N, C-alpha and C positions, 0 to 999 in steps of 0.2 A: 182520639187516636193515641196521643202521647199522654202518659200518666206517670205517677211516681215522683220521686224527689230528684232524679237524674236530670241535669239541665237539658232543655229541649234540643239544643244543637247536638248534644251527644246522642240523644235518642234518634235524631234524624240521621246522624252518621251511622249509627248501628243499623238502622232500617236499610240504608243504602248498602252497607256492608253485607247485610243478610241477602239482599237482592243480587249482589255480585257473587257471593258464595253459592247461592242457589242456581245461578246461571241466568237469571232474569236479565242481567246486564253482562254479556260476555266481554272478553278482552277486546279492546279497540272500539266498543260500541259507545254511542253517545248516551249520557244520562241527562235527565231534565236539568235545566238551568236552576240556579238558586232562586230566581224570580218565580219560575214555574212551580218549584217545590213549595215556596212560601205561599203561593196562591192555593195550591192543591191541599196543603196541610193546614192552611189558615195560620201561618206563622209570620212573624216579623221578617222582612227580607234580610235584615242583618243577621238574624238567628239562623236562617236557612243558609246564608253564605258562610257563616262560621262552621256549620255542620259539614258543608261541602269542603271547605278549606282544611278541615281536620283530616279528611281522607286524602286530600292533595298532599298535605304534610307527611302523611304516613306512606305515600307512594302508591296508593291504590287508584287514585284518579289523577289525571293531568288536564291542564287547560290549553286549548288552542285559541289564542287571542282572536276574538271576532268570529270564531266558529262554534265553540262550545266546550263542554266538559266530557272527557272520555275515560273509559276504564283502562288503566295501565296494563301493559303486558305483565303477566305474572301476578296480577292483583289477587286472584282467587287463592293462589298458593300462599301469598304473603298474609292475607287475612286469616286463612286456616292456621298458619304457623302461629300467628299472634293469639288466636283463640286457644290453640293447644297449650301454649305457654300460660295463658290466663287460667285455663282449666287446671293445669298442674299447680300453679301458685295458689289459686283460690280454693281448690277442693282436694287435690291429691295430697299435697303437703300437710294440710290439717288432718286429713284422714290418717296418714302415716303417723303423725305425732300422737293422735288419740289412740291408734292401735298399739303403739309402743307403750303408752301409759297403761293400757289394758293387758300388756304382756303377749300380744298376738304376734306370731311370726309371719313372714311373707306368704307362706302357703295358706295360712288361715285368712289373711287379708284377701288374697286372691279368691278363695272360696266364698267369702262374704260378698265380694263384688259379683262373682259369677252367679250366685244364688239370687242376688238382687236383680241382675239382668234377666234371669230366667223368669222371674215373677212379673216383670214389666210387660204389658201388652206391646206388641210391635206396631 
């Protein structure tokens, strides 16, 4: 299930975030406990707990002591905003830097992006 060099707790947090963004876990719904996640994904319970706590620290999840872990109000929008920012920082900024080095103006960059989108299957 989990692969690559990214730490397992981060991969678990990303998986849960994906599920929140996709609507699998809507606002105020319960998510599986760290123990349940550890069993399901065959992870160390401390690793699963660290992944859940990462989303708690980000404000996407909250804990009700003795009851469970829940999706925070506004979690989907929060996670989408974080992803948009990562997209900009990881892809758009390097694209713009490279385009400037190539002497492309904004209209040409936009055309390249639109042409690429048009070629991709939906």
